[in-house]
Backbone as a ProteinNet text record, in pm:
[ID]
protein_1_A
[PRIMARY]
MEIFPRLFPKCRCRPLAVVALLCSFFAAAQGAESTPAAPPTVLFLGNSFTFGAGSPVRFFRPDSVVDLNNEGIGGVPALFNAFARQAGRNYAVSLETGPGKGIDFHVKEKAAVIARPWDFVVAHGYSTLDKDKSGDPALLIQSAKQLADLLVSQNPRVDIRLVATWSRADQTYPEKGHWHGQPIEKMALDLRAAYDRAAAGSSAFRAVIPVGEAWNRAMAAGVADPNPYDGIAAGQVDLWTYDHYHGSTFGYYLSALMIFGDLTGLDPRSLGGNERAAYELGLSASQAVALQKVAYDELTATQGRPALAAFKPVKLTR
[TERTIARY]
-4154.2	-4030.4	-4053	-4179.8	-4206.9	-4160.1	-4153.9	-4112.5	-3964	-3886.6	-3740.7	-3696.8	-3751.8	-3710.8	-3744.6	-3853.3	-3890.8	-3796.7	-3754	-3664.8	-3522.6	-3479.8	-3343.4	-3347.8	-3391.4	-3412.7	-3285.5	-3168.7	-3045.2	-2969.3	-3019.4	-2950.4	-2982.8	-2881.2	-2900.2	-2889.9	-2877.8	-2869.3	-3005	-3001.9	-3126.4	-3181.2	-3309.5	-3367.4	-3341.5	-3360.2	-3342.1	-3197.7	-3104.4	-2963.6	-2931.2	-2989.6	-2965.3	-3025.3	-3146.5	-3211.1	-3126.9	-3075.6	-2993.6	-2866	-2808.4	-2686.4	-2711.9	-2825	-2859.4	-2885	-2953.4	-2980.9	-2850.7	-2755.6	-2627.1	-2552	-2561.7	-2493.3	-2548	-2682.3	-2743.9	-2720.3	-2720.1	-2694.6	-2552.8	-2458.8	-2319.4	-2301.6	-2369.1	-2358.6	-2416.8	-2531.4	-2594.7	-2508.2	-2445.6	-2359.1	-2238.4	-2183	-2066.2	-2101.6	-2221.2	-2262.9	-2285.3	-2328.3	-2361.4	-2243.3	-2128.8	-2013	-1957.9	-1953.2	-1906.5	-1757.7	-1721.2	-1580	-1503.2	-1377.8	-1294.1	-1279.8	-1285.8	-1274.3	-1134.5	-1121.1	-988.3	-903	-775.3	-684.3	-618.5	-601.7	-536.4	-431.6	-307.8	-200.9	-166.9	-167.5	-118.7	23.6	115.3	256.4	307.3	353.8	399.2	457.9	434.5	491.2	386.6	428.5	335.3	225.5	251.7	148.8	39.1	70.7	-29.9	-100.3	-23.9	-90.6	-155.5	-141	-219	-159.5	-28.1	37.5	-17.1	-32.5	-74.8	-223.1	-302.1	-447.4	-517.7	-646.8	-724	-734.7	-700.6	-707.3	-615	-509	-410.4	-474.6	-568.8	-630.8	-778.8	-814.3	-952.1	-982.4	-1080.4	-1128.5	-1016.7	-924.9	-815	-861.5	-980.1	-1031.9	-1085.1	-1092.5	-1145.2	-1036.5	-910.2	-797	-700.6	-604	-500.9	-368.9	-319.1	-190.5	-83.7	-4.7	94.4	205.5	215.8	314	252.1	121.5	51.1	66.6	49.9	61.2	-73.9	-181.2	-314.7	-350.9	-293	-316.4	-436	-515.2	-622.2	-579.2	-561.2	-505.3	-585.8	-517.6	-580.3	-639.1	-574	-635.3	-773.1	-791.8	-923	-1024.2	-980.4	-1069.9	-1113.7	-1017.2	-1050.3	-1152.5	-1129.9	-1219.6	-1358.4	-1364.9	-1494.9	-1571.9	-1503.6	-1567.9	-1615.3	-1527.9	-1561	-1683.7	-1691.3	-1805.6	-1935.2	-1926.4	-2045.5	-2087.6	-1992.5	-2022.3	-2063.8	-2071.9	-2111.5	-1998.9	-1875.2	-1759.3	-1689.4	-1641.6	-1577.2	-1432.3	-1339.8	-1197.7	-1137.2	-1035	-955.7	-832.8	-834.5	-733.8	-627.1	-501.9	-388.9	-297	-211.7	-116.7	15.9	123.6	257.4	324.4	350.2	401.5	516.9	596.5	705	730.8	739.3	758.7	889.3	882	1001.7	1067.8	994.6	1052.4	1010.3	1100.1	1070.4	1044.9	1015.4	989.4	1111.5	1229.7	1351.8	1356.9	1310.1	1309.2	1219.2	1101.1	1005.9	1060.1	1127.9	1184	1297.4	1384	1501.5	1468.5	1384.7	1363.4	1231.8	1137.3	1005.3	960.7	1054.1	1018.8	944.6	987.2	922.5	779.2	748.4	612.9	521.4	574.6	488.4	486.9	576.6	582	468.8	351.5	232.4	158.9	68.7	-4	-119.4	-85.4	-187.7	-257.4	-383.9	-455.2	-422.7	-420.7	-389.4	-285.4	-198.4	-102.7	-100.6	-110.5	-105.6	17.8	111.8	240.6	290.3	372.2	442.6	573.2	661.6	791.9	802	924.4	949.3	896.8	858.4	787.2	868.4	1002	1085.9	1159.1	1114.8	1171.8	1291.2	1383.7	1501.9	1534.5	1540	1563.9	1697.2	1796.6	1929.6	1953.2	1869.6	1884.6	1746.5	1695.7	1560.8	1545.5	1436.4	1406.7	1470.6	1557.9	1626.4	1540.7	1494.4	1403	1470.7	1604.4	1674.9	1639.6	1637.3	1609.1	1465.9	1371.6	1232.5	1218.8	1279.9	1270.1	1327.7	1444.2	1509.6	1428.9	1385	1314.9	1175.4	1111	979.3	988.2	1091.1	1111.6	1137.2	1215	1241.2	1113.2	1030.8	902.8	815.1	805.8	723.8	771.1	900.5	955.1	919.8	930	898.6	752.4	664	520.7	475.2	530.5	495.3	538.9	646.8	692.1	590.5	506.5	403.2	269.8	243.1	120.3	148.9	164.4	195.8	90.8	-29.6	-137.6	-161.9	-71.8	-91.3	-106.7	-196.3	-225	-163	-53	16.3	-10.7	-45.6	-71	17.7	91.1	178.5	103.8	125.3	60.3	161.9	138.1	221.1	170.2	251.6	206.2	209.7	187.1	158.9	280.6	263.3	362.1	364.7	483	497.5	513.9	425.7	436.3	568.8	616.9	742.9	864.1	846.5	954	943.7	839.7	814.6	829.3	764.5	762.4	885.9	935.3	1057.2	1181.2	1280.4	1399.6	1476.2	1466.3	1540.8	1482.5	1362.2	1296.5	1358.5	1358	1416.6	1341.2	1212	1130	1100.2	1180.9	1159.9	1164.8	1072.3	1068.7	989.7	941.7	861.2	713.9	623.1	480.6	454.1	355.5	324.1	291.5	241.7	204.5	326.3	442.9	558.3	608	615.2	666.5	580.3	448.5	359.1	378.2	399.7	421.4	554.7	656.7	785.4	773.7	698.5	678.8	603.9	502.3	424.6	514.1	600.7	690.5	782	827.8	914.9	839.2	716.3	637.2	599.8	579.6	554.1	675	793	914	927.2	892.8	900.1	800.5	680.4	576	611	694.3	734.2	828	874.1	969.9	911.6	779.5	717.8	573.1	529.4	390.2	295.7	350.3	266.1	208.3	271.6	218.9	104.3	-16.1	-134.2	-171.4	-124.2	-161	-73.5	-64	-9.8	-127.4	-157.4	-272.4	-226.8	-281.7	-230.4	-285.4	-251.3	-300.4	-248.2	-119.7	-63.8	-132.1	-167.3	-236.9	-380.6	-438.3	-571.1	-562.2	-453.6	-431.5	-417.4	-340.2	-324.7	-459.9	-542.8	-675.4	-762.8	-754.5	-833.8	-795.7	-667.6	-622	-664	-651	-689.1	-839	-918	-1064.1	-1113.6	-1024.3	-1065.8	-1122.4	-1109.4	-1155.7	-1055.5	-925.8	-819.1	-729.9	-676.1	-585.4	-445.4	-380.1	-249.6	-131.8	-150.9	-37.8	-78.6	-47.3	-86.6	-5.2	103.5	188.9	129.4	35.1	-25.5	-170.5	-209.4	-346.9	-433.8	-545.8	-637.7	-757.1	-783.9	-893.5	-1027.9	-1121.1	-1255.6	-1318.5	-1379.7	-1447.9	-1356.6	-1227	-1133.7	-1079.4	-1023.2	-965.6	-814.5	-746.9	-602	-573.5	-512.3	-482.5	-365	-284.9	-172.5	-211.6	-141.9	-160.9	-68	-51	20.9	166.4	229.8	370.7	387.3	276.9	279.3	354.1	350.9	428.4	336	286.2	191.9	52.3	-35.4	-171.3	-254	-355.9	-459.2	-566.4	-669.9	-782.4	-836.8	-844.5	-893.6	-800.8	-669.9	-574.6	-579.1	-586.9	-592.9	-726.9	-831.4	-963.1	-959.2	-900.1	-888.9	-799.6	-691.5	-602.8	-677.5	-754.9	-829.9	-936.6	-999.2	-1099.1	-1035.6	-916.5	-846.9	-814.4	-765.5	-731.9	-858.2	-963.5	-1091.2	-1142.8	-1148.7	-1200.5	-1115.1	-982.8	-892.7	-899.4	-894.4	-888.2	-1022.1	-1132.3	-1263.6	-1329.1	-1291	-1359.1	-1494	-1517.6	-1645.2	-1633	-1742	-1746.6	-1747.7	-1642.5	-1640.5	-1757.1	-1813.5	-1924.5	-2047.8	-2056.7	-2173.1	-2179.8	-2067.1	-2067.4	-2153.6	-2148.4	-2238.1	-2207.7	-2294.3	-2276.8	-2298.3	-2363.1	-2386.4	-2279.8	-2169.3	-2062.5	-2019.9	-2011.3	-1996.8	-1862.1	-1752.6	-1620.5	-1604.4	-1654.1	-1645.2	-1715.6	-1832.1	-1906.8	-1827.6	-1771	-1696.5	-1570.5	-1511.3	-1387.2	-1409.1	-1533.1	-1562.6	-1568.8	-1576.3	-1593.8	-1741.4	-1768.2	-1906.2	-1948.9	-2078.3	-2129.7	-2079	-2075.8	-2031.5	-1882.9	-1802.7	-1659.9	-1637.7	-1711.2	-1698.7	-1736.2	-1846.1	-1893	-1792.2	-1735.9	-1638.2	-1514.2	-1465.6	-1347.6	-1378.5	-1498.8	-1539.7	-1541.2	-1587.2	-1590.1	-1447.7	-1358.8	-1219.5	-1160.8	-1185.1	-1133.4	-1189.6	-1319.2	-1382.1	-1320.9	-1307.2	-1254.2	-1111.6	-1030.4	-891.8	-885.2	-966.7	-965.7	-1013.5	-1098.6	-1153.4	-1084.1	-979.3	-912.2	-829.3	-783.8	-701.2	-785.6	-749.2	-825	-820.9	-936.3	-943.7	-963.2	-968.3	-988.8	-1132.8	-1156.3	-1293.6	-1377.2	-1503.4	-1593.6	-1608.1	-1619.4	-1640.9	-1787.4	-1812.5	-1949.5	-2013.3	-2137.4	-2213.5	-2263	-2296.5	-2350.3	-2438.8	-2519.1	-2604.2	-2540.7	-2500.8	-2432.8	-2516.3	-2446.9	-2509.8	-2514.4	-2626.9	-2638.3	-2577.9	-2470.7	-2400.9	-2460.6	-2461.9	-2513.9	-2405.5	-2282.2	-2170.3	-2061.6
-1206.7	-1268.4	-1387.5	-1419.8	-1529.3	-1663.3	-1673	-1800.8	-1827.7	-1722	-1736.6	-1830.2	-1814.2	-1905.4	-2050.6	-2072.8	-2211.7	-2275.3	-2192.5	-2245.1	-2260.9	-2165.3	-2169.2	-2162.2	-2271.9	-2269.4	-2246.6	-2285.3	-2272.4	-2144.1	-2066.3	-1943.4	-1832.5	-1767.1	-1658.9	-1521.1	-1518.7	-1390.2	-1323.4	-1193.2	-1120	-1145.4	-1174	-1203.7	-1095.3	-967.5	-859.5	-851.4	-879.5	-875.5	-985.1	-1104.4	-1214.9	-1185.5	-1132.1	-1097.7	-996.2	-895.1	-793	-853.7	-948.8	-1014.4	-1096	-1168.8	-1248	-1159	-1047.6	-954	-899.5	-867.4	-815.5	-920.8	-1047.6	-1155.2	-1173.6	-1179.6	-1199.4	-1080.3	-959.3	-841.1	-842.4	-883.3	-890.8	-996.1	-1111	-1218.2	-1174.4	-1104.6	-1059.2	-955.8	-868	-765.8	-826	-931.5	-997.4	-1059.9	-1115.9	-1178.1	-1076	-955.1	-855.1	-766.1	-780	-698.3	-737.3	-642.8	-677	-709.7	-799.3	-834.9	-716.9	-705.1	-598	-617	-509.2	-522.7	-567.4	-636.8	-675.5	-551.8	-563.3	-451	-463.2	-348.6	-344	-234	-268.4	-170.5	-152.2	-26.8	8.2	61.8	2.9	37.4	77.1	201.2	241.6	380.5	449.6	581.8	674.4	764.3	860.4	794.1	674	601	552.6	539.9	502.4	624.6	731.6	847	940.9	913.1	987.9	1120	1127.9	1253.3	1305.1	1436.2	1500.6	1504.3	1464.2	1462.4	1490.1	1521.5	1542.5	1417.6	1302.2	1177.3	1183.1	1260.6	1266.1	1300.9	1391.7	1433.9	1396.6	1291	1243	1170.4	1217.8	1154.4	1102.4	1188.4	1141.3	1092.6	1137.4	1093.7	951.4	890	753.4	648	691.9	600	653.7	570.6	611.5	626.7	749.9	775.8	760.6	655.1	626.1	730.1	814.4	922.7	1057.1	1057	1178.5	1294.1	1261.3	1364	1401.7	1349.2	1385.1	1331.1	1217.5	1160.4	1065.6	1071.6	974.3	876.7	929.1	853.1	731.9	641.5	517.5	437.5	434.7	362.5	416.3	546.8	604.1	571.7	567.3	525.8	381.1	294.7	154.5	146.3	220.1	214.8	265.5	367.3	418.7	312.3	240.9	132.8	23.2	-13.6	-121.3	-85.6	36.7	78.3	73.3	113.1	107.1	-36.4	-127.6	-269.4	-336.7	-257.8	-313.1	-384.1	-359.4	-421	-320	-366.9	-279.8	-321.3	-231.3	-255.5	-140.6	-171.6	-68.8	-45.5	63.4	86.8	185.5	146.9	233.4	243.6	344.2	360.5	412.3	369.7	419.4	440.6	566.9	599.6	698.8	701.6	797.7	824.4	950.3	980.9	924.6	859.4	807.2	690.9	621.3	513.2	376.3	281	143.1	63.3	-63.8	-148.9	-156.8	-148.2	-155.1	-44.2	74.8	186.2	155	103.5	75.5	-31.8	-130.6	-237.4	-184.6	-101.5	-53.5	59.7	154.1	276.3	279.5	197	205.1	74.5	-14.3	-144.8	-129.9	-36.5	-18.6	28.6	94.4	146.3	39.4	-39.8	-133.5	-274.3	-304.2	-438.8	-456.6	-491.3	-513.9	-636	-693.9	-812.4	-775.9	-726.9	-690	-814	-796.8	-904.7	-903.9	-783.6	-768.5	-658.2	-675.8	-571.7	-561.5	-439.2	-412	-325.3	-373.5	-304.7	-301	-200.2	-193.7	-118.2	-131.5	-68.7	53.3	90.4	208.2	184.6	292.4	281	216.9	229.1	166.1	44.3	-5.2	-119.1	-78.8	-6.1	38.8	180	275.6	415.1	432.2	353	366	270.8	167.9	69.5	37.4	126.6	108.8	-26.2	-94.2	-222.5	-342.1	-319.6	-428.9	-474.6	-598.7	-644.6	-692.3	-696	-758.5	-696.2	-563.7	-496.5	-524.4	-523.4	-552.6	-693.8	-790.5	-930.2	-948.2	-887.2	-900	-833.2	-709.5	-634.3	-688.6	-742.7	-802.6	-922.7	-1003.1	-1117.7	-1069.7	-964.8	-910.1	-856.6	-792.8	-741.9	-857	-960.9	-1076.3	-1138	-1153.4	-1211	-1125.1	-994.8	-902.9	-912.7	-913.1	-914.8	-1050.9	-1156.8	-1291.1	-1310.9	-1245.7	-1257	-1197.6	-1109.2	-1046.8	-1120.3	-1176.9	-1254.3	-1360.3	-1485.9	-1591.5	-1608	-1558.6	-1573.9	-1447.3	-1351.6	-1226.6	-1252.6	-1178.3	-1187.7	-1064.9	-1086.7	-975.3	-980.6	-864.8	-855.6	-746.7	-783.4	-689.1	-624.4	-496.2	-422.2	-398.1	-456.4	-430.6	-301.8	-197.1	-63.7	-42	80.7	112.9	162.7	161.6	221.1	372	428.9	573.7	628.4	721.5	782.1	855.2	914.4	989.9	898.2	769.5	671.7	599.4	634.1	562.7	652.6	767.3	852	941.2	1008.5	1089.3	1001.3	1053.3	975.5	934.3	1013.6	982.8	864.7	821.9	716.9	579.4	501.1	366.3	276.5	297.7	216.1	289	388.9	465.3	374.4	398.9	323.9	195.2	161	40.9	79.6	-12.4	18	60.1	142.6	191.6	76.6	-32.6	-146.8	-220.4	-205	-289.1	-269.6	-146.5	-123.4	-193.5	-183	-248.7	-399.7	-456.9	-601.8	-642.8	-559.9	-587.5	-579.5	-480.7	-467.9	-588.1	-633.2	-748.8	-872.1	-891.8	-1007.2	-999.7	-879.8	-862.1	-888.7	-840.7	-863.5	-1010.2	-1079.8	-1223.7	-1296.1	-1254.5	-1315.7	-1283.1	-1160.1	-1121.8	-1201.8	-1220.3	-1292.3	-1438.8	-1492.8	-1633	-1654.3	-1545.7	-1557.4	-1592.1	-1587.1	-1618.5	-1660.1	-1758.1	-1802.4	-1698	-1597.1	-1491	-1401.7	-1402.8	-1324.6	-1402.4	-1350.8	-1423.1	-1386.8	-1272	-1231.2	-1115.9	-1101.1	-980.5	-912.4	-791.6	-719.9	-645.3	-679.2	-625.6	-486.8	-388	-252.6	-199.6	-221.7	-174.1	-235.1	-361.2	-426	-377.7	-333.5	-270.8	-138.5	-64.2	58.2	21.6	-82.7	-126.9	-161.1	-228.8	-268.5	-146.7	-47.8	73.9	144.4	144.6	207.4	125.1	-5.6	-91.9	-84.9	-63.5	-58.2	79	176.5	310.9	393.9	345.2	422.5	532.2	500.5	594.6	617.6	739.6	774.9	721.9	653.4	594	691	809.4	902.6	1043.8	1086.6	1220.3	1331.3	1295.8	1398	1456.2	1386.9	1440.3	1481.5	1503.9	1545.2	1426.1	1456.9	1351.6	1347.8	1231.1	1215.4	1238.4	1290.5	1315.7	1186.2	1194.1	1078.1	983.4	1013.7	930	1006.1	932.5	995	981	1064.5	1058	993.5	877.2	806.5	868.2	948.6	1016.3	1159.5	1215.3	1355.1	1439.7	1566.6	1661.4	1623.5	1544.2	1509.3	1383.1	1322	1199.8	1085.8	1087.2	996.7	939.4	1026.5	984.7	967.4	910.4	890.8	1017.9	1024.4	1126.4	1070.9	1147.4	1095.6	968.7	967.6	849.2	729.4	754.5	646.2	586.8	672.9	623.4	555.5	605.8	544.2	400.1	381	246.2	158.4	214.4	139.7	91.4	180.9	145	40.7	49.2	-51	-189.1	-195.3	-323.3	-383.5	-300.1	-348.8	-392.8	-312.9	-346.5	-481.7	-500.7	-625.8	-745	-726.9	-838.2	-877.4	-780.7	-812.1	-861.1	-802.4	-840	-953.1	-973.5	-1071.8	-1024.7	-893.5	-836.7	-771	-767.7	-715.4	-562.6	-496.5	-350.1	-287.3	-359.5	-304.8	-281.6	-352.7	-337	-198.3	-127.1	8.1	100.8	84.1	155.1	303.2	366.8	507.4	603.3	558.2	644.8	627.8	566	544.8	678.6	682	807.7	878.2	803.2	864.8	927.2	860.2	915.2	1051	1060	1186.2	1294.6	1261.5	1360	1406.5	1320.6	1353.4	1409.1	1420.5	1485.1	1394	1262.6	1171.5	1165.9	1157.7	1139.7	995.9	973.2	837.9	743.3	791.2	704.4	672.5	767.9	741.6	639.8	655	560.8	419.9	407.3	276.7	214	295.2	243.1	190	261.8	216.8	95.2	88.8	-29.7	-153.4	-137.2	-250.6	-294.5	-198.2	-231.9	-314.1	-269.9	-341.9	-483.4	-495.6	-628.2	-717.5	-665.7	-745.2	-791.1	-702.9	-740.3	-841.7	-821	-911.7	-1052.6	-1062.3	-1193	-1251.1	-1185.5	-1232.5	-1357.6	-1377	-1493	-1619.3	-1718.7	-1843.5	-1912.6	-1959.3	-2030.2	-1941.7	-1810.3	-1719.3	-1730.7	-1730	-1735.4	-1619.2	-1644.3	-1539.3	-1431.2	-1307.2	-1197	-1189.8	-1163.2	-1161.2	-1024.1	-1024.9	-899.7	-858	-731.3	-681.7	-561	-528.8	-410.1	-301	-188.9	-84	-29.1	3.3	65.8	214.9	277.7	421.3	489.4	563.5	629.4	766.6	803.9	935.6	1040.3	997.2	1091.3	1039.8
4839.1	4883	4976.3	5005.4	5098.8	5045.8	4913.3	4853.9	4872.4	4892.1	4900.6	5014.2	5140.4	5248.2	5221.5	5149.1	5121.6	5018	4920.2	4817.3	4868.7	4956.1	5008	5158.9	5224.8	5370.3	5450.9	5399.8	5476.4	5445.9	5350.1	5312.3	5411.1	5465.8	5560.8	5495.4	5360.5	5291.2	5287.6	5277.5	5259.8	5120	5109.1	4977.8	4875.6	4912.8	4816.3	4768.2	4859.8	4821.7	4721.1	4743.8	4651.8	4515	4513.4	4386.3	4310.4	4384.2	4319.3	4262	4336.8	4290.6	4164.6	4164.9	4046.3	3926	3946.9	3836.8	3779	3868.7	3822.8	3742	3787.9	3718.1	3577.4	3567.4	3436.7	3344.7	3400	3318.6	3264.2	3349.3	3306.1	3197.8	3217.8	3118.7	2984.8	2991.5	2868.5	2799.2	2879.4	2822.5	2754.4	2815.8	2756.5	2622.6	2613.8	2489	2379.5	2415.4	2315.2	2278.1	2347.4	2316.4	2179.2	2084.9	1950.1	1950	1860.2	1846.3	1787.8	1823.6	1769.3	1618.2	1539.7	1394.6	1353.8	1242	1193.7	1167.7	1196.1	1174.1	1037	971.5	840.6	843.3	810.1	797.5	650.5	605.9	472.5	488.4	414.1	424.8	286.9	272.5	140.5	136.6	25.1	4.1	-56.2	-144	-201.7	-283.5	-334.4	-407.8	-313.8	-185.3	-85.9	-29.5	-2	59.3	-40.9	-172.1	-270.6	-311.6	-324.1	-362.3	-494.3	-501.8	-625.7	-648.5	-548.3	-566.2	-434.1	-439.8	-316.6	-229.7	-286	-210	-88.5	-99.2	9.9	144.5	142.4	268.1	273.4	204.1	204.2	335.2	408.7	530.9	623.3	663.2	749.3	886.2	928.6	1058.4	1055.8	936.7	926.8	938.5	943.4	954.4	1059.7	1096.2	1192	1117.4	1109.9	1047.7	1155.5	1147.5	1250.5	1257.1	1154	1153.9	1191	1218.9	1262	1162.6	1033.2	929.3	870	927	880.6	743.9	707.2	574.6	577	470.2	448.5	340.9	218.6	108.1	64.9	-2.5	-49.2	67.3	185.3	297.4	334.3	330.9	362.1	253.9	128.8	20.8	40.3	68.3	97.1	209.7	315.6	430.4	395.4	309.1	265.7	188.3	99.8	25.5	121.7	216.5	309.8	393	441	522.5	441.7	315.1	231.6	202.6	213	194.1	324.6	432.7	561.7	634.9	594.9	658.8	749.5	860.8	958	977.1	947.1	966.7	1046.9	1123.3	1190.4	1103	1026.2	923.3	971.6	954.4	987.4	865.6	866.9	757.5	809.8	742.8	771.8	638.2	603.6	471.4	480.4	374.9	363.2	216.4	175	33	-20.8	-136.1	-200.6	-129.3	-44.2	34.6	-18.4	-0.4	-33.4	92.9	77.1	192.8	282.5	223.5	302.8	407.2	374.2	470.4	589.1	562	669.8	763.7	707.4	790.6	878	819.7	892.9	989.3	944.8	1021.7	1100.1	1063	1124.2	1189.6	1213.9	1271	1403.4	1485.8	1616.7	1603.3	1491.8	1469.5	1411.1	1318.9	1245.5	1303.4	1397.5	1455.7	1555.9	1504	1584.6	1527.9	1603.3	1553.9	1460.9	1341.8	1244.3	1189.3	1150.3	1081.3	932.6	873.3	730.8	714.1	616	579	427.1	377.2	233.3	209.6	128.2	117.1	-27.1	-55.2	-183.8	-165.6	-262.2	-255.9	-344.7	-379	-461.7	-603	-668.9	-796.8	-908.9	-906	-1008.7	-953.4	-838.7	-766.9	-681.5	-738.7	-666	-715	-623.2	-662.2	-733.6	-697.1	-755.5	-872.3	-884.6	-991.9	-1048.8	-1129.9	-1183.2	-1251	-1216.2	-1277.6	-1210.6	-1112.8	-1044.1	-925.6	-923.1	-817.5	-689.7	-686.4	-574.4	-439.9	-432.2	-305.7	-260.4	-353.6	-319.4	-264.5	-331	-288.3	-148.9	-125.1	5	115.7	91.1	196.6	221.9	119.7	139.4	232.8	217	306.3	449.5	464.9	597.9	661.2	580.8	631.1	677.1	597.1	633.6	764.6	779.2	902.7	1023.7	1007.8	1117.3	1157.1	1059.2	1088	1140.1	1088.3	1135	1280.1	1319.2	1458.4	1554.9	1506	1588.4	1578.5	1461.6	1439.3	1333.2	1371.3	1273.9	1165.3	1189.3	1090.7	1009.5	1015	942.8	792.6	731.5	588	521.3	446	380.2	230	175	30.6	-27.8	-131.8	-199.2	-315.3	-334.5	-442.3	-553.4	-669.5	-786.5	-850.1	-847.6	-886	-1037.3	-1077.8	-1218	-1295.8	-1428.1	-1517.8	-1497.9	-1496.1	-1489.7	-1630.9	-1667.2	-1800.4	-1816.2	-1706	-1714.3	-1725.7	-1703.5	-1720.9	-1855.4	-1931.5	-2056.5	-2179.8	-2177.7	-2297.6	-2313.2	-2209.8	-2226	-2245.3	-2314.4	-2344.4	-2219.1	-2114	-1991.8	-1914.2	-1948.1	-1872.5	-1891.2	-1785.1	-1790.2	-1887.5	-1904.2	-1993.8	-2125.8	-2158.7	-2281.9	-2404.6	-2496.4	-2621.2	-2613.3	-2494.5	-2477.5	-2459.3	-2481.1	-2460.7	-2316.5	-2296.1	-2162.1	-2067.5	-2119.5	-2035.4	-1977.9	-2041.6	-2008.7	-1865.8	-1819.4	-1685.4	-1581.1	-1594	-1497.5	-1498.7	-1616.3	-1625.6	-1562.3	-1579.9	-1516.5	-1364.4	-1316.6	-1172.9	-1118.1	-1189.1	-1144.5	-1132.7	-1229.8	-1225.4	-1103.5	-1070.8	-954.2	-824.6	-816.8	-695	-679.4	-790.1	-781.8	-721.9	-761.2	-706.1	-557.8	-521.1	-379.7	-296.4	-350.2	-276.7	-255.8	-341.5	-328.4	-209.5	-147.9	-39.8	95.4	109.8	238.9	219.1	298.6	292.5	350.6	419	474.7	365.2	247.1	135	71.7	86.9	39.1	-104	-152.6	-287.5	-333.8	-465	-526.9	-595.9	-554.6	-609.6	-735	-852.3	-978.9	-1013.9	-933.5	-959.1	-1092.2	-1119	-1245.2	-1366	-1356.5	-1468.1	-1480.2	-1370.9	-1379.2	-1455.2	-1432.1	-1510.7	-1659.1	-1687.6	-1826.2	-1886.8	-1809.6	-1858.2	-1884.5	-1795.2	-1813.8	-1943.6	-1975.1	-2099.3	-2221	-2211.9	-2323.5	-2352.4	-2246.2	-2261.3	-2304.3	-2315.3	-2355.9	-2242.5	-2119.6	-2004.3	-1971.4	-1987.7	-1955.5	-2076.8	-2086.4	-2195.1	-2163.3	-2258.1	-2229.7	-2235	-2293.3	-2308.2	-2268.9	-2147.3	-2103.5	-2168.2	-2236.5	-2297.7	-2424.8	-2485.1	-2608.7	-2587.8	-2463.7	-2433.8	-2399.3	-2334.3	-2291	-2385.1	-2441.4	-2536.9	-2469.7	-2545.2	-2493.5	-2443.6	-2327.2	-2271.2	-2196.1	-2190.9	-2118.2	-1997	-1901	-1782.6	-1786.9	-1710.3	-1695.5	-1560.3	-1560.3	-1435.7	-1360.6	-1430.4	-1366.8	-1330	-1232.8	-1199.6	-1288	-1253.3	-1338.3	-1366.7	-1281.5	-1304.1	-1388.7	-1430	-1512.9	-1443.4	-1311.6	-1227.2	-1120.4	-1034.7	-931.2	-990.6	-911.1	-959	-949.9	-1032.6	-1019.4	-926.4	-903.3	-824.8	-889	-1022.6	-1093.2	-1070.7	-1076	-1057.9	-918.8	-818.1	-680.2	-652.2	-714.5	-696.6	-748.3	-864.8	-920.8	-832.8	-782.5	-693.7	-569.9	-507.5	-387	-416.4	-533.3	-572.6	-582.7	-638.2	-652.1	-515.7	-425.3	-291.6	-218.1	-230.6	-167.3	-215.8	-347.2	-401.4	-365.9	-367.9	-338.2	-191.3	-101.8	40.3	95	49.7	103.1	26.9	-99.4	-182.1	-231.3	-227	-269	-407.2	-478.9	-614.8	-613.7	-665.8	-665.9	-741.8	-837.9	-915.4	-829.9	-717.4	-630.7	-568.1	-563.8	-509	-593.2	-725.1	-814.6	-833.1	-912.2	-946.9	-832.9	-727.7	-611.3	-503.6	-538.4	-441	-381.3	-249.2	-175.8	-198.6	-195.5	-211.5	-349.1	-451.8	-587.2	-594.3	-532.4	-532.2	-460.3	-344.8	-266.5	-339	-420.6	-489.3	-629.3	-671.1	-798.4	-918.8	-898.3	-1010.7	-1047.8	-1174.9	-1216.7	-1190.6	-1191	-1169.5	-1277.4	-1402.2	-1511.9	-1500.2	-1454	-1434.7	-1323.4	-1213.4	-1102.9	-1147	-1218.4	-1264.7	-1361.4	-1450.2	-1546.4	-1475.5	-1375.3	-1300.9	-1214.9	-1160.9	-1084.3	-1173	-1296.6	-1388.9	-1425.4	-1446.2	-1475.6	-1361.5	-1238.7	-1122.7	-1117.6	-1138.6	-1137.4	-1244.8	-1365.8	-1476.4	-1447.9	-1389.2	-1359.7	-1245.9	-1143.6	-1028.7	-1065	-1164.4	-1202.9	-1325.3	-1373.7	-1494.8	-1470.9	-1348.2	-1316.3	-1309.5	-1386.3	-1390.6	-1254.9	-1209.4	-1083.1	-962.1	-983	-870.5	-821.9	-689.2	-638.1	-688.2	-710.9	-758.5	-651.6	-696.1	-603.4	-564.1	-438.6	-386.9	-405.2	-449.6	-461.2	-323.2	-308.3	-182	-210	-113.8	-121.8	-37.9	-100.1	-24.7	90.5	198.7	314.9	291.3	318.9	304.4	424	401.4	510.4	537.1	664.2	701.2	694.4	683.3	680.1	587.1
[MASK]
++++++++++++++++++++++++++++++++++++++++++++++++++++++++++++++++++++++++++++++++++++++++++++++++++++++++++++++++++++++++++++++++++++++++++++++++++++++++++++++++++++++++++++++++++++++++++++++++++++++++++++++++++++++++++++++++++++++++++++++++++++++++++++++++++++++++++++++++++++++++++++++++++++++++++++++++++++++++++++++

């Protein structure tokens, strides 16, 4: 410490005290530099199609997401998060869902819960667009604009993505169905057209994720059986659960793959046959790979869309 008086002749501080102070300063500075940034926040907003009704997906890894209704749901948001973690991406994922609800319900009844500065929001409405007027897009268009306004008021840069959902077999094959007598693909295409109109209502809507068209593609490619009422063909999967309305594990898996690829810009095929969630949910490696390819093909079908980036999956310990 003899050098200290020569370097700081006018300083009356104790040398050891000054050294300790400098060490504390540098340690604090180093700690500030190494503090990781908070992960981007993602809110999933929807209904039974989001929480995975009718399948084990409903309670898949609920501890990996935040259920804003405290119902212990994992659902499609937990599947998305599982894919993201395997891709080395970190998101803080939350969900707010209600069975049989459209976007209008969340805006009117849950505004206090969802009005936060989210980075990303993934949302969809009722499966037939309007519970009382099947096929009518007016309520979806109106409520989607209200949702965008609410979320933008909390974060002007929020990235909202609408999910165009799938055709319901129970709305197509039985005579009582609104889409009875039309091809199974038609309902999904009608829904997509409605969501495109809704997305045009605000610049906060960055994309419409074509989940329903991915289901159509899976059926056209022979990966999935198009008619669960006449049995499931050998080597094919049933995208619907027992009610021919909600998704099966296969259907929700494909839905989550589409959201994952669209939001992250990563290639779902990179997850591969050893993908962890598929194993936990009972999908075979070949089934997982086939659905990943369907998702990739649908996500890249739009002309001019940026190429999806490949990645090397992270091996998770849990």
